[in-house]
Residue frames relative to the residue before (quaternion, step in Angstrom):
aa qw qx qy qz dx dy dz
X 1.0000 0.0000 0.0000 0.0000 0.00 0.00 0.00
X 0.4232 -0.7171 0.4995 0.2392 3.59 -0.88 0.95
X 0.3722 -0.7102 0.5452 0.2445 3.54 -1.05 0.77
X 0.7268 -0.4586 0.2951 0.4176 3.57 -1.29 0.30
X 0.6336 0.5345 -0.3302 0.4515 3.61 1.00 -0.78
X 0.6629 0.4982 -0.3006 0.4711 3.59 0.95 -0.86
X 0.6371 0.5204 -0.3225 0.4682 3.56 0.99 -0.79
X 0.6379 0.5195 -0.3177 0.4714 3.61 0.97 -0.85
X 0.6371 0.5340 -0.3159 0.4573 3.57 0.93 -0.95
X 0.7049 0.4719 -0.2764 0.4517 3.58 0.76 -0.99
X 0.6396 0.5109 -0.3243 0.4742 3.59 1.03 -0.73
X 0.6354 0.5254 -0.3230 0.4647 3.58 1.02 -0.78
X 0.6480 0.5065 -0.3140 0.4744 3.59 0.94 -0.87
X 0.6361 0.5209 -0.3273 0.4657 3.59 0.96 -0.82
X 0.6547 0.5093 -0.3070 0.4667 3.59 0.96 -0.86
X 0.6703 0.5079 -0.3061 0.4461 3.60 0.81 -0.98
X 0.6757 0.5259 -0.2925 0.4258 3.56 0.92 -0.90
X 0.5535 0.6039 -0.3952 0.4157 3.59 1.25 -0.13
X 0.6879 0.4893 -0.2685 0.4640 3.60 1.20 -0.54
X 0.6262 -0.5954 0.3715 0.3398 3.55 -1.06 0.87
X 0.6764 0.5152 -0.3167 0.4204 3.60 0.88 -0.84
X 0.6952 0.4098 -0.2619 0.5293 3.57 1.27 -0.24
X 0.6321 0.4740 -0.3360 0.5128 3.54 1.24 0.56
X 0.1302 -0.7471 0.6440 0.1008 3.51 -1.30 0.46
X 0.8227 -0.0694 -0.0235 0.5637 3.56 -0.56 1.21
X 0.7206 -0.4638 0.2390 0.4567 3.56 1.01 0.86
X 0.6346 0.5124 -0.3350 0.4717 3.58 1.27 -0.01
X 0.5407 -0.6410 0.4324 0.3314 3.60 -0.98 0.79
X 0.3012 -0.7658 0.5461 0.1570 3.57 -1.00 0.88
X 0.6559 0.5029 -0.3196 0.4634 3.59 1.07 -0.64
X 0.1786 -0.7987 0.5715 0.0604 3.54 -0.85 1.03
X 0.4530 -0.6566 0.5322 0.2836 3.51 -1.10 0.73
X 0.2452 -0.7334 0.6176 0.1435 3.53 -1.12 0.78
X 0.3860 -0.7914 0.4323 0.1943 3.56 -0.58 1.16
X 0.7767 0.1439 -0.1363 0.5979 3.60 1.24 -0.01
X 0.5552 -0.5992 0.4506 0.3601 3.54 -1.17 0.56
X 0.2468 -0.7586 0.5832 0.1534 3.55 -1.15 0.62
X 0.2884 -0.7545 0.5690 0.1542 3.53 -1.19 0.63
X 0.7734 -0.3714 0.2383 0.4551 3.55 -1.29 -0.04
X 0.6240 0.5528 -0.3493 0.4278 3.61 1.05 -0.63
X 0.7126 0.4524 -0.2457 0.4766 3.57 1.17 -0.57
X 0.4619 0.7109 -0.4424 0.2925 3.60 1.21 -0.26
X 0.6607 0.5260 -0.3178 0.4311 3.59 0.96 -0.80
X 0.6199 0.5393 -0.3443 0.4543 3.60 1.26 -0.17
X 0.4898 0.6695 -0.4331 0.3526 3.58 1.26 -0.16
X 0.4553 -0.6628 0.5336 0.2622 3.51 -1.19 0.69
X 0.5819 -0.5990 0.4207 0.3545 3.60 -1.02 0.80
X 0.6485 0.5247 -0.3242 0.4460 3.60 0.96 -0.78
X 0.6293 0.5166 -0.3263 0.4802 3.58 1.09 -0.70
X 0.6336 0.5145 -0.3270 0.4763 3.59 0.97 -0.83
X 0.6675 0.5073 -0.3042 0.4523 3.58 0.88 -0.92
X 0.6295 0.5112 -0.3394 0.4767 3.59 1.03 -0.69
X 0.6130 0.5402 -0.3374 0.4676 3.58 1.11 -0.66
X 0.6127 0.5356 -0.3428 0.4693 3.58 1.08 -0.68
X 0.6253 0.5298 -0.3375 0.4632 3.58 0.99 -0.80
X 0.6393 0.5114 -0.3234 0.4746 3.60 0.97 -0.83
X 0.6496 0.5205 -0.3086 0.4602 3.59 0.96 -0.89
X 0.6657 0.4869 -0.3120 0.4717 3.60 0.92 -0.84
X 0.6156 0.5238 -0.3493 0.4740 3.60 1.07 -0.64
X 0.6559 0.5287 -0.3142 0.4376 3.58 0.90 -0.93
X 0.7603 0.3529 -0.1910 0.5107 3.59 0.88 -0.94
X 0.3711 -0.7497 0.4616 0.2954 3.59 1.34 -0.06
X 0.2419 0.7769 -0.5307 0.2372 3.55 0.98 0.94
X 0.6214 -0.5310 0.4198 0.3945 3.56 -1.24 0.49
X 0.7552 -0.2455 0.1889 0.5777 3.57 1.00 -0.83
X 0.6331 -0.5493 0.3981 0.3727 3.53 -1.33 0.02
X 0.7179 0.2590 -0.1893 0.6178 3.54 1.33 -0.19
X 0.0306 0.8369 -0.5354 0.1094 3.53 -0.16 1.35
X 0.5508 -0.5897 0.4707 0.3568 3.56 -1.03 0.78
X 0.6726 0.4517 -0.3597 0.4628 3.54 -0.96 0.85
X 0.6700 -0.5715 0.2762 0.3850 3.53 1.23 0.36
X 0.5567 0.5821 -0.4191 0.4191 3.60 1.16 0.31
X 0.1302 0.7605 -0.6281 0.1010 3.55 -0.76 1.08
X 0.1851 -0.8286 0.5233 0.0726 3.52 0.08 1.33
X 0.5655 0.5913 -0.3904 0.4222 3.58 1.15 -0.54
X 0.7157 0.4311 -0.2576 0.4853 3.58 0.74 -1.04
X 0.6234 0.5609 -0.3372 0.4278 3.57 0.99 -0.83
X 0.7382 0.4102 -0.2403 0.4786 3.58 0.76 -1.02
X 0.5862 0.5454 -0.3808 0.4625 3.60 1.08 -0.56
X 0.6744 0.4831 -0.2942 0.4747 3.59 0.86 -0.95
X 0.6749 0.5158 -0.2950 0.4376 3.58 0.90 -0.96
X 0.7406 0.4237 -0.2371 0.4645 3.58 0.82 -0.94
X 0.7616 0.4437 -0.2226 0.4166 3.58 0.84 -0.93
X 0.7860 0.2829 -0.1371 0.5324 3.61 1.12 -0.56
X 0.3514 -0.7805 0.4780 0.1971 3.61 -0.19 1.27
X 0.6512 0.5161 -0.3331 0.4457 3.60 0.99 -0.72
X 0.6250 0.5050 -0.3284 0.4965 3.58 1.12 -0.64
X 0.6267 0.5478 -0.3279 0.4468 3.59 0.98 -0.88
X 0.6495 0.5203 -0.3174 0.4547 3.57 0.95 -0.87
X 0.6707 0.4908 -0.2939 0.4721 3.59 0.95 -0.90
X 0.6547 0.5100 -0.3125 0.4622 3.57 0.97 -0.82
X 0.6366 0.5228 -0.3251 0.4645 3.58 1.01 -0.77
X 0.6471 0.5096 -0.3167 0.4705 3.59 0.98 -0.83
X 0.6545 0.5082 -0.3073 0.4679 3.56 0.95 -0.88
X 0.6639 0.5034 -0.3038 0.4620 3.58 0.87 -0.94
X 0.6493 0.5122 -0.3140 0.4663 3.56 0.94 -0.87
X 0.6534 0.5195 -0.3065 0.4574 3.57 0.96 -0.87
X 0.6714 0.4911 -0.2945 0.4705 3.57 0.90 -0.94
X 0.6826 0.4835 -0.2960 0.4612 3.58 0.84 -0.93
X 0.6365 0.5257 -0.3287 0.4588 3.58 1.00 -0.79
X 0.7161 0.4593 -0.2609 0.4562 3.59 0.89 -0.92
X 0.7365 0.4024 -0.2408 0.4875 3.61 1.15 -0.41
X 0.3808 0.7257 -0.5007 0.2786 3.62 1.20 0.03
X 0.8015 0.2650 -0.2233 0.4874 3.50 -0.94 0.94
X 0.6278 0.5481 -0.3415 0.4345 3.60 1.25 -0.17
X 0.7007 0.4222 -0.2709 0.5073 3.59 1.21 -0.21
């Protein structure tokens, strides 16, 4: 029996596949994943799958794109974060440091 998270995932994939940008030659590009993945499995993700996730993220935030003038490149950021555990560890430390030092300033 599928849990609520799996059902949400599958419904989201079905929704995304209705839009042209998530299709290739009329066929859906987004694939359902039959089990949740954790940090140990991130390095097994395909670059194309990560990039498609960036497109979803840009749609959600209504960004111009995943690579924006001014130094934003979500494609490279998420590829590095997901595919290289040592980079992920450094990025997490940096993010934690920045967030800790800026708490209360926003």
